[in-house]
C-alpha positions as CSV (number, residue, x, y, z in Angstrom):
1,X,37.7,49.0,83.8
2,X,36.0,52.4,84.7
3,X,37.4,55.9,84.6
4,X,37.8,58.1,87.9
5,X,34.8,60.2,86.4
6,X,32.4,57.2,86.7
7,X,30.9,56.1,90.0
8,X,32.3,52.8,91.1
9,X,35.7,51.6,91.6
10,X,38.5,54.0,90.8
11,X,41.1,52.6,88.0
12,X,44.7,52.8,89.0
13,X,46.2,52.6,92.5
14,X,47.0,56.3,92.9
15,X,46.6,59.6,91.3
16,X,47.8,60.3,87.5
17,X,50.9,62.5,87.9
18,X,52.3,65.0,85.0
19,X,54.7,63.5,82.4
20,X,57.3,65.6,81.4
21,X,59.8,65.2,78.5
22,X,62.1,62.2,78.0
23,X,65.3,62.9,79.8
24,X,67.6,61.4,77.4
25,X,66.2,60.9,74.1
26,X,69.2,60.4,72.0
27,X,70.8,57.7,74.4
28,X,67.5,55.8,75.1
29,X,67.1,55.5,71.7
30,X,70.7,54.3,70.9
31,X,70.2,51.5,73.7
32,X,66.9,50.5,72.3
33,X,68.4,50.5,68.6
34,X,71.6,48.7,69.4
35,X,69.5,45.8,71.1
36,X,67.1,45.3,68.3
37,X,70.3,45.5,65.7
38,X,72.1,43.3,67.8
39,X,69.1,40.9,68.1
40,X,68.9,41.0,64.1
41,X,72.6,40.1,63.9
42,X,71.9,37.1,65.7
43,X,69.0,35.7,63.8
44,X,71.3,36.2,60.7
45,X,73.9,34.6,61.9
46,X,72.1,31.5,62.4
47,X,71.8,30.9,58.8
48,X,75.1,32.0,58.2
49,X,76.5,29.7,60.3
50,X,74.8,26.6,58.9
51,X,75.7,27.7,55.5
52,X,78.9,29.0,55.5
53,X,80.3,28.7,59.2
54,X,82.1,31.2,61.2
55,X,83.3,33.1,58.2
56,X,79.5,33.7,57.5
57,X,78.9,34.7,61.0
58,X,82.2,36.8,61.2
59,X,81.0,38.6,57.8
60,X,77.3,39.1,58.8
61,X,78.4,40.5,62.3
62,X,81.1,42.8,60.8
63,X,78.3,44.3,58.3
64,X,76.0,44.8,61.1
65,X,78.4,46.5,63.2
66,X,79.6,48.9,60.6
67,X,76.0,49.9,60.4
68,X,75.3,50.3,64.1
69,X,78.7,52.3,64.4
70,X,77.5,54.5,61.6
71,X,74.2,55.2,63.1
72,X,75.4,55.0,66.7
73,X,77.7,58.3,66.3
74,X,74.9,60.2,65.0
75,X,72.7,59.5,68.1
76,X,75.7,60.5,70.2
77,X,76.3,63.5,68.5
78,X,72.8,64.3,69.0
79,X,72.8,63.6,72.9
80,X,75.8,65.8,73.2
81,X,75.3,68.9,71.0
82,X,71.2,68.5,71.3
83,X,71.8,69.0,75.2
84,X,73.8,72.2,74.9
85,X,72.7,73.6,71.6
86,X,69.1,72.0,70.3
87,X,68.7,74.5,67.5
88,X,72.5,73.8,66.3
89,X,71.6,70.0,66.4
90,X,70.5,69.8,62.6
91,X,73.7,71.4,61.1
92,X,75.8,69.0,63.2
93,X,73.9,66.1,61.9
94,X,74.7,66.9,59.1
95,X,78.6,67.7,58.8
96,X,78.8,64.5,61.3
97,X,76.9,62.6,58.4
98,X,79.1,63.8,55.5
99,X,82.2,63.3,57.8
100,X,80.9,59.6,58.5
101,X,80.5,58.7,54.7
102,X,83.9,60.2,53.8
103,X,85.5,58.4,56.6
104,X,83.7,54.9,56.2
105,X,84.4,55.0,52.6
106,X,88.2,55.8,53.1
107,X,88.5,53.3,55.6
108,X,86.8,50.5,53.3
109,X,88.8,51.2,50.4
110,X,92.2,51.4,52.3
111,X,91.6,48.5,54.3
112,X,90.0,46.6,51.6
113,X,88.1,43.5,52.0
114,X,89.5,40.7,54.1
115,X,90.1,37.0,52.6
116,X,87.7,35.8,55.3
117,X,84.8,38.2,54.4
118,X,81.6,36.7,52.4
119,X,80.2,39.6,50.6
120,X,76.6,38.0,50.6
121,X,76.6,37.5,54.4
122,X,78.4,41.0,55.0
123,X,75.2,42.7,53.1
124,X,73.0,40.5,54.7
125,X,74.4,41.6,57.9
126,X,74.4,45.1,57.3
127,X,70.6,45.0,55.6
128,X,69.7,43.3,58.7
129,X,71.1,45.9,61.1
130,X,69.7,48.9,59.1
131,X,66.1,47.4,59.1
132,X,66.1,46.3,62.9
133,X,67.6,49.8,63.9
134,X,65.5,52.0,61.9
135,X,62.2,49.9,63.2
136,X,63.7,50.3,66.8
137,X,64.3,54.1,66.3
138,X,60.9,55.0,64.6
139,X,59.0,53.0,67.6
140,X,61.4,54.8,69.8
141,X,60.5,58.2,68.7
142,X,56.8,57.4,68.6
143,X,57.0,56.9,72.6
144,X,59.3,60.0,73.3
145,X,57.5,62.7,75.2
146,X,59.3,65.6,73.4
147,X,58.0,69.5,74.5
148,X,56.7,71.5,72.2
149,X,55.3,74.3,74.0
150,X,56.4,76.4,77.0
151,X,54.5,75.6,79.9
152,X,52.6,79.1,81.1
153,X,54.0,81.1,83.5
154,X,52.2,82.5,86.4
155,X,51.5,86.2,86.6
156,X,53.7,87.9,89.2
157,X,51.6,90.8,89.6
158,X,50.7,90.2,92.9
159,X,47.1,88.6,91.9
160,X,47.0,84.7,91.9
161,X,45.0,84.5,89.0
162,X,46.4,83.2,85.7
163,X,45.3,85.0,82.0
């Protein structure tokens, strides 16, 4: 393979264009992370089904879905708040995190553990979802194109030169 600067056959089919920032970072991360977590839950469900049947599968799925809901809410908040107020997104993340922790704790304490729930598979499903979700988020963030500076604006004094 040669570069376009070297003589010989040019690489690629056409000119390289300018790449802009990622259009919907938070929704893209939500799709990627949810898909990865679901794949992890399928993998966790196989031994759960073999060892504890449908109760094990339901327990691991329930644990994983709770984790996915917990993380998914943050990404949705990031999408809606970050689009209109990027500098205020961190504050909203903190408030959302507090509300989620208290809300999930209250729900779990009020409802309690159902009789069919296997604690071991619930934990395995939750940990699997966390690991797969976080790995996908790290991968997604590493591929994101974030604008870190403003493009220079042309000078409007009648002269075509730029500073």
